[in-house]
N, C-alpha and C positions, 0 to 999 in steps of 0.2 A: 572505589574511594578508599585511600589509606587512612587509617588512625591509629593513635596509640592505643597499645596494649592488646593489639589484636593476635587472638590465637590461631590464625590460620596458618597453613603450611605452606603458603607460597607469599610471594611479594605482592602486596595489593598495588593497584595501579591508582596513580594520583589522578584527580580529575579536577579541572579548574575551569574557570571562565576566561577564555582567550580574548573577549572583547565584549563591550555593550553598547548599544544604540538606543536612547529612547527614542518614544514616538514622537517627543515635542523636538528632538533634535534632528531627528530625520524629516519631519514634515511641520515647520513652524506654522503657527496660526497665521491664516491670510483670509481677508473678507474676499477674495477673488478665486481662491483655489481651496477645494477640500482634499483631505488625504484619502488614498484609495480605501474603499469600502470593503469590509471583509463580513461575510455572511455569518449570523449568529446561530449557536446550537448545532454545529457542523463536527465533522471528525478532524482528522490531521487536514492542514491547508498550507503547508510547507515543506519542502523537500529539497534536497541538495544533488546535484550530478555527481558520480564517483569517477567521471571521464573529463569533464570540463569545468570550468571556474564558475560554476552557474547555480544560482539559486532560485526556485520557482514559488511564487507564492499566488493562491489563490484567492481573487478579488472579484467575487460574485461570479459572473459568467466570463471572466478573463483571466488570463494566466500572465502574471508579472514577471519579467525575467530580469533578474540583478546580476551583476557581478562583483565578487567577493575580492577585496583587495588584501593582497598577503599581508601587510604591515598591520597588525592588529585585528585581522580579519572583520574588517568594517565594511558593510554592503554598499554599494553604489545605489543610486536612485534607478529606477527602474528603466533598463535600457530597451527594453521590447513590451510591448503591451498586447497579448495575442488574443483576439475575439476568437473565443471558443467555437469550434465548428458544431454544427445540430444533425441530428438524424432526421429533422424534419417532421416527427411523429406530432409534434403539438400538444404533449401531455402537459396536464397541469401539475405544479409543483405540490409536494405533501406539506412542507413547512411554511413556503412563502408563494401564494399564488401570483404574485407580482413579480417575482424574481425566479420563475420556474427553472431556469437554466443554471442557476447558481450551483457552484461546486460545492459538494458534500466532502468529499475525499480525494486527496491528491497524493500520488505514490510516483516515484522513480524507481526503475528497476531494469535489470536486464532480461530482455525476450529475445532468446537465442544469442545471434552476435551482435544484436543492436540494443542500446539503451534506450528506453522509453520513459515520457512523462505520461502518466496515466490519470485521467479525471474522470470521475463519476458525478452525477448532478440528480439534482431534485426532482426533474422531470423523466429521469431513469434513463438518461443517456450515458453513454460511455465513450469517451473520446481518447485518443492517444495520439502523440507526436514522437518523433525521433527526435533526442537530444542532439544527435548529428546535423540533423537539417536547422534546429534552431541555431546552433553554434555558427553554422555557415551564413544563415542570416543575420545573425550579428556582426559577422566579418564583413558583411556589405553595407554595413551602415556606419557613417561617421558619429561618433558619441558627441551631442551637442551639451549634455549636462544639463539640458532645459525640459524637454519634454521626451517621454518615452515613444519610439517609434508604435503608431498603432497600427499593425498588421492582421489583415483577416485573409492573407493569401496564402498563408502556411498551411500544406496539405498534410491533413491528419494520416497516420498510417492504420488508423482503425476507426470505425464509426459503428455504433448498434444501440439498441436501446433495450432494457431488460423489464418493461412495462410497468414500472411503478418506481418510486424514489430510491436510487442507488446508494450504498452507503459502503459495505465493504468492498475492498479492491485488493488484489495478490497477483503477482507473475510468478510463472515457474520457468526460470530459465532453460533449463535443459530440455523439457518436455514441451516447451514453447505453448504455453497455456496461458489464459486471463481468467481469473474468477472474480466473480461480481456476486455481492449479495443484495438485496433488495426488500422492500416493505411489502413484497408479495410473499414472503417468508420461504423464498426458493433462492437456490444459488445457480446462476448460470457460469458454465465454465466453458470458455471459446478455446478449442484444441485446433491448432492450424495442423493443414496438411503438410507433411514432410517430405513427400515423394510427389514427383509429377505422374498422374494417372496415364499419361501418353507415354511414360517410359518406366511402367512398372517394375519394382525390385532394383532401381537405381537411386541412390541418396543424391537428389539434385533440386530438391526444391528452392524456390527464388529465397527461401528462409537463410538458406547456407551461403548465397552469394553475395549479401550486402548492398543489392540496389535497393534503389528508392521504392519500389512496389514491394518489398520483400513480404509484407505482412498481408497483401491481398490475397495470398494464396493463388489456387490454379485458376479459380473464377472469382473475380473480383466481387466482394460484397455478398457471395452466395455462403450460406451456413446452413448445413442438414443438421436437423434436430431428430436425433433418433426416438422412435417410441420407446416405452418401458420394456418392451418385450424384445426390442431388437438387440441383438449382440453386439457390442463394441469391443475393439481389441486396441491395444498400444501398439500392437505390430502391423496395423493395417490403417496407416495415415494417407490414405490417397485422397481425403475430402475433408475440408473445413467442417468441424463439427461443434454444435452446440448442446453441451450436455447439461441436462438439469437435475439438481439435487434437490429433494424435498422431504424435510422430516420434522424440520422446526416448525413450532405453533405459534411463534411470535416474532418480531421484527429482529433481524441479524445485523448488527451493527459492524462486525468485522470478521475477515476470513484471512487464513495464512497457509500458504504451502509449505510443507516439508521439503526444502530445497536443496537437500544433500545427496551426494552420491550413496550408492548401495555398498555393503561391506567388501565386495570384492573389488571396489574401487571403479566400476563400471560408471559412466555418465550417459549410456545411450538411451535416449529418451524413449523408444519405441520397444525396450525389452525390460522395462522396470516398471513396477507400480507408480501412479501419483497419488500421493496422499494429501488431504487437504483438511485444516481444522476450522470451526466456525463457532461463533458464540452468540448468543441471543439475550434479549433484556429479560428473559426468566432466570439467567445465571446457568444455562445449560449449554455445554460445549460438546460438539460432536467431531469425531474424527471419521473421515470419508476414505472410502477407497473409490478414486474418481471412475475408473474404467468400470468397476463393477457397480457403481452408482449405489454403495451401501454403504450404512453406519457401521464401523467395526469398533468404535468405542463410543460411550457416553459418559461423560463427567458433569458430574451436579456438585455443589459446593455445601458445605456445612452451615454456611453463614446465611441468615435471614435476610429479605429483601435486597439482595446483592442481585445488580444486574450486571451482565456481561457486556464489556465494551470494546477491549482491545484483546487479541489473542496473538501468540507468536509460537514458531517452532522452533526449537534450538538444534543445531548439526551437533550430534555429540562428538563427532571427530575434531571440532574445534575446543571442545570442552575438557577438563580433567574431573576426574571422579572426587567427591567430597564425601567425608566420613559423616557427617551431620549438616543439619539445617544451619547450624550456626556457623560452620565453616563455609558452606556454600553460599549464604546470603550475607553473611559480615555481622550477623546480629550478637547480641551479649548472651552468653550462657546464663541460664536460669532466668532471663527476662520473660516477660509476657508477651514479648514481640512473636515468639514462637507459639503458634496455637494450631495444634493438629487436632482434627477431627476424623472427618471421613477420609483420610488420604490426601487432604490438601493442607497447604501450609500458609497461614495468614502473616503477610510480611509488610502489612500496610504500615505499622508504627515505625518501620525502618525510615520513612521519610523524615523522622526526628534526626537522624544522623547525616542527612543532607544540607550541607551550608545552604542558606538562602533559598530553601524551598518554598514553594508556594504556599500561602497561608489558606488557600481554599482547599486544601486537601481535607477531607472527612475527619481525619484522624487529628489534625491539628486544631480544625475547630471544636472537636470535641472537648479538646483539653484547655480551651480559652473561655 
């Protein structure tokens, strides 16, 4: 956000609202029809495709698909309402036993050469669809403008269950991995086979061909879970692997892959390491070497009673080096907005510089 009097050495980016639609205008009150229901106390429940003009919204155990109008960035009413597939485990939800299959977190990201929409649920289910298949489905439907097409026929490209309420969700494009954290205090990393074992040594997995079955791997639905003592390697991707990471002692709301190329510029997923960050509600963040199944860094905060909720890894190749916190985060020099203790920087009060920021933020509540 650009602001007057900035001492930053580069031109700041202007951020503004491109459009606004109130709930009342999108869904006028009606005695005959309720607006779509959204589960309470969840993680991110909305995401946009980067390849198609699609917006996905999690509504309990369904994914609503909206189309964005270019003029004013207004969203259409839902064009599709996809009934989320199920693993069939029948587990009870952690938050709401009556809506066990409700979505906790929705993510859209690239997995290999395909973009997927990934949903993780309160019953531990992990379900993914390709955005390509959803776009294709939309193209087959005449927009009536009245009711969304209720469709349970979309074939998911990934179905699994992590044993307990799933929360964190991340996708590694190059390494073809999906990471999911759950209230079991474990992280499940699903690493797809990249070569066909019938033709070892040849790069030819269905992940690289772009066909509809690309993510079922060599054996559809089969995932090998190595024992802790079994060696695993990024250079031996002949089998779908489910890798378990466990060091957290409490719930893990979020995970994130370091989705960057190495310093040499290589993006070969079977010759470089895969790193993952995870954060828990005790405020502890771990950095993992996925293939070694080991923690390589543990980050704690100096602030008391602070729960971890979101975590992100930034690719240094798309950033420029800053000389100070003031320059990096756009804070005012000498203000109490910069609070350094154990190597961390508290930039919470920077929300005061954001126009129309939510007043629910704890910093604003503290001042009122």
